[in-house]
C-alpha positions in Angstrom: -0.8 -17.3 1.2 -2.9 -16.7 4.2 -5.5 -14.6 4.2 -7.6 -13.3 7.0 -10.9 -11.3 6.6 -11.5 -9.1 9.5 -15.2 -7.4 9.8 -16.1 -7.1 13.4 -14.7 -3.8 13.7 -13.1 -2.2 10.8 -13.3 -4.3 7.9 -10.4 -5.8 5.6 -8.2 -8.3 3.9 -4.5 -9.1 5.4 -2.6 -11.4 3.5 0.3 -12.9 4.5 3.2 -14.3 3.0 2.5 -12.9 -0.1 5.3 -13.6 -2.3 7.7 -16.4 -2.7 11.1 -16.5 -1.9 12.0 -15.0 -5.6 9.2 -12.6 -6.0 10.6 -11.0 -2.7 14.1 -10.9 -4.3 12.8 -9.2 -7.2 10.5 -6.7 -5.5 13.0 -5.9 -3.1 15.9 -5.1 -6.0 13.1 -3.4 -8.0 12.5 -0.9 -4.9 16.0 -0.3 -4.1 16.7 1.0 -8.0 13.4 3.2 -7.2 14.6 4.7 -4.0 17.5 6.6 -5.7 14.4 8.6 -6.9 12.5 9.2 -4.3 10.8 12.6 -3.7 9.7 14.8 -0.5 6.3 14.5 0.7 4.6 17.4 -0.6 5.1 15.6 -4.2 3.8 12.4 -3.5 0.0 13.9 -2.4 0.8 14.3 1.5 -2.2 14.9 3.1 -2.2 18.3 5.0 -4.1 20.0 8.0 -6.4 22.5 8.5 -2.9 24.6 8.6 -1.7 23.1 5.4 0.9 21.4 7.1 2.2 18.3 5.6 1.2 14.9 7.3 3.7 12.6 6.2 7.5 12.1 6.8 8.8 9.9 4.1 10.2 9.8 0.7 8.3 8.3 -2.3 7.4 8.3 -6.0 4.5 7.1 -8.2 5.1 4.3 -10.6 3.6 6.5 -13.5 6.1 8.9 -12.9 9.2 6.3 -13.4 7.8 3.7 -16.0 6.0 4.2 -19.1 2.7 2.1 -18.9 3.9 -1.1 -21.0 6.8 -1.3 -17.8 4.0 -2.2 -15.8 3.9 -6.0 -17.3 7.8 -6.2 -16.3 7.3 -4.7 -12.8 7.8 -7.3 -10.1 6.0 -5.1 -7.7 2.9 -4.8 -10.1 2.6 -8.2 -10.9 2.2 -9.0 -7.3 -0.7 -6.2 -6.7 -2.2 -7.9 -9.9 -1.5 -11.3 -8.3 -3.2 -10.2 -4.8 -6.1 -8.5 -6.6 -6.9 -11.9 -8.4 -7.1 -13.4 -4.8 -9.2 -11.2 -3.5 -12.0 -11.2 -6.3 -12.0 -14.9 -5.9 -13.3 -14.5 -2.3 -16.9 -15.1 -1.2 -17.9 -12.3 0.8 -21.2 -11.1 2.3 -23.9 -8.8 0.2 -23.1 -5.8 2.5 -19.2 -6.4 2.5 -17.0 -3.7 1.0 -14.8 -6.3 -0.6 -17.6 -6.8 -3.2 -16.1 -3.7 -4.6 -13.1 -5.4 -5.9 -14.8 -8.9 -6.5 -17.8 -7.5 -8.8 -16.1 -4.1 -10.5 -13.7 -3.3 -13.1 -11.0 -1.7 -12.0 -7.7 0.8 -12.7 -5.2 1.8 -9.8 -2.3 4.1 -9.6 1.2 2.6 -7.5 3.0 4.8 -5.2 6.3 3.8 -3.6 6.8 5.3 -0.2 10.0 4.6 2.0 10.3 5.0 5.9 13.7 6.0 7.7 13.9 6.8 11.3 11.2 8.8 12.7 9.6 8.7 9.5 5.5 8.3 10.1 2.1 9.3 8.5 -0.3 11.1 10.6 -4.5 10.0 10.6 -5.7 10.7 6.6 -7.8 8.7 4.2 -6.8 8.4 0.5 -8.4 8.9 -2.7 -9.6 6.3 -4.3 -12.8 3.3 -3.1 -10.1 0.7 -1.8 -6.6 0.5 -1.0 -3.9 -2.0 -1.2 -0.8 -1.7 1.0 2.0 -3.7 0.2 4.4 -4.1 3.2 8.2 -5.0 2.5 10.8 -4.7 5.0 14.2 -3.5 4.0 16.0 -3.5 7.5 15.3 -4.1 10.8 12.8 -1.5 12.4 10.3 -0.7 15.4 7.1 0.9 15.0 5.7 1.4 11.5 2.3 -0.2 12.5 -1.0 0.9 10.7 -4.0 2.1 12.7 -7.4 2.6 11.7 -8.2 5.5 14.2 -12.1 5.5 13.9 -12.1 2.1 14.9 -9.2 2.2 17.5 -7.9 -1.0 15.7 -3.9 -1.5 15.1 -2.8 -4.1 12.4 1.0 -4.6 13.0 3.8 -4.4 10.3 4.8 -7.6 8.9 7.2 -8.2 5.9 6.1 -9.8 2.7 2.2 -9.1 3.5 -0.6 -6.9 1.8 -3.7 -5.0 3.6 -7.0 -4.1 1.9 -9.4 -1.7 3.4 -11.9 1.2 2.2 -10.0 4.4 1.1 -12.1 6.5 3.2 -11.3 5.0 6.8 -9.0 7.2 8.8 -5.4 5.9 9.1 -1.8 6.5 10.5 1.4 4.7 10.5 3.2 4.9 13.8 6.5 6.4 14.2 9.3 4.2 12.7 12.3 3.5 15.4 15.6 2.2 14.3 19.4 2.3 14.5 19.7 1.5 11.1 21.0 4.0 8.4 18.7 4.7 5.3 15.4 3.5 4.2 14.1 0.2 6.6 10.3 0.1 5.9 8.9 -0.1 2.3 5.1 0.2 1.2 3.7 -0.2 -2.0 0.1 1.6 -1.9 -2.3 0.7 -4.7 -5.5 3.3 -4.9 -8.1 1.3 -6.7 -10.9 3.8 -8.7 -13.6 2.4 -10.7 -12.7 2.1 -14.5 -14.9 2.2 -17.1 -12.3 0.9 -19.6 -11.4 -2.6 -18.3 -8.3 -2.9 -21.2 -7.2 0.5 -20.0 -3.3 0.6 -19.1 -2.6 0.0 -15.1 -0.6 3.5 -15.1 
C-alpha cells in the first residue's frame, strides 16, 4: 500500500494499491455479481437539489439489501474496507486531525455499491456520516469519474485499486464518466462511518 495523508487544503487519506491481485479479482467478481441487482438513484439515497431533482446518474445497491449480516465475514469488498480501517487506525495524526475519529472511536458503517456507465456523474453533495470511505475499482476503460472537493477546489483523479477517506460533511462531486465501452465501467464501494456504542455489532 502507498498511503498519502493530505491536510494542507482538504484533509483526506489516499491509499493506493489497496488490494493484492487475488483480493482485486475477488472484489471485482463480487461487484460483477451485484451489478445484476442495481437500483435507480432514488432508491440509493441520492442527494437532491432545492427543487427535488436527483443529484446523481448511476446505479447502486446497499450491501445490507443483499446480504444477511453474517455474510460480511465473507464479502471480499467488506474485508478490504475492514483492512483499510485497521491501517487508518494505526496512523499517527496531529491532535486536530479529523482522522483521529477513526483512530480513537468505535465505529459502525453501511456499504453502498455504485456503478457508473457513460455519462454518469454525481453533483456536489455531502454524505450522512462522520467519515466517508470510497473504494475505487475500474471495470473497463474510461476517462473522468474524478472526485472533487468543491469547497476546497481540490480534485483527486480516479485510480483503480485505491481508497480515499475524508470527512463526510465535505461537499464533493464526481465528474462525468466518458467511455466508448458498453455497460458499467467505474465501480465504487462507499462506507459511511458513524459512531458505534456497541463495538461488537454486525457491520451491516
